[in-house]
C-alpha angles and dihedrals in degrees: 000000000000119000117257110292094003124131117221123189133187116167130172132171139135100215157076085000114005114239132187100154130149127171144128135216127204126221110277092016125121112215115189119209107205137168141112124306111289094027092120101254098136092037089059091053090050089052091052091049091048095245091117127034120200118207092240115037149123124198121178128174128182090346093307118117110225097173133011112159093187091057093037093240117149123163114202120245090249091059096048114095097227132147111204128188115190127205091248093039094226094224120175102256095206093054130078121240088262092049092051091055095042088054089065094052099074090122091064130075112276092237093061100041099090095046091048091048091051091050091051093049089050090051089059093046098257101118108141094026097077096116099048119108120228092260088059093053130080120243091260092050091050089052089053091051089051090051092049090049091051091051091047089076090064088234128199090214132026118215119196117190109195088314096173100043096096098055133076123262097260093049090044092058091049089053090049090058092046092051090049089053094043096050091064087067095045115085093190138093113270119203114194123193113204138150090201109097093193090052091050092048092051098046108027132081088201136011128216111206112210130190122178090344094307126120106236102173141348122200146110116304089252093051094050095045095047102028108032115179093235144342093280092058089046090055093045092054089049100249107169100201109065118144144152130247145154127249107241104173144006118212106180096172090056092041091236139125119196119218127186116221116181092328094316116112112216126195113220136174111287111281104180094176091076115075122217109276094029117139110231142175117230137190139187126193116241087248090060092062110085120200117230110237115230095209100047121024115203139197089254089071089074092067108097094323118197131177136195149122125308106240098167130034116167124172113215104179110283093359132063123204113215128195113203118194099212123221106242134178095221125073117258096234123202097331094068130210096326088070090070098040118120118201121211135169126219135171109275092239089056091051091051094045090053093046094239114180138136109291095026120120117235142166134222141179124232106217109231094216090054096052112097124196121214135183110272114241127178096242100149111241094350087105125034116237 
């Protein structure tokens, strides 16, 4: 049984959209479902709301079973206490903001509906705009009406389906702050569907990475971005540095594992689960690659030093992304030079001070504590060779 207030999901089906998803979400927690298009994110929300029904599933919320196909239990969408905010908001165009929220309060006594609707609109910063119709509201204001309407149902779970996709960047960041404030008052699970990894990292306590309807990994944004379960997860969360290697030594007393990558032996944090001779995938965040300064060498340059030619140097405001084609002692094989390219990011003023440009030679250190080993799986180009 799920703990009080907790949402528990297990969904399985082969068609029309394959699903093999399992996760839970605690009261007051924001869980972000993220993954590429077609990974089943919105379908999962529809299953929770009761709009879709997989042939093999169990959905439980706050101790109440909404769906259990094995026991032939299936609660109708109308009886599920769900607040749902769609990407396009789906407001009634002929109704005012107040009317849209009142329409969702049919479970309350008629005498209290208007006062409750006004309170909800005030909670999303729309006091004074109650009588405006959707066409008279900005995109951000329409989103706030949709949120108030979702909360009007006194839901046990709040489902947000790409709720910020239809507004501009400035408005989106205002809505982020408002959701962060509002969630402190909401003692319910909140499931957010988003394709934006930065949005998920900002808003969510945990992320659920989906691929073709399957749950690949669940963890905090930091865990997933620094300790992905495998090369596929690393690619899905847009990690640039994903490679393959072979474990060559285990040194438990020193807390180190040695991995060979294209003839270069790297020291990484001890990973006892991988036996010597095991083929592994490994990744390092761009922040774990430290540029060697030309004007002042340091001891840190002794930690997994590599050198090569700058093949990419792109200024993005205050930061510059650098691609370093690393000198290796092993041929590159069919994948070509990109397979040995390390990406790092430095402040633009540092890149300029060090004279970084395409065609310039440079060195960098790969911090041992930042290198993460993963099981190797033959997933095509999901991991670079």
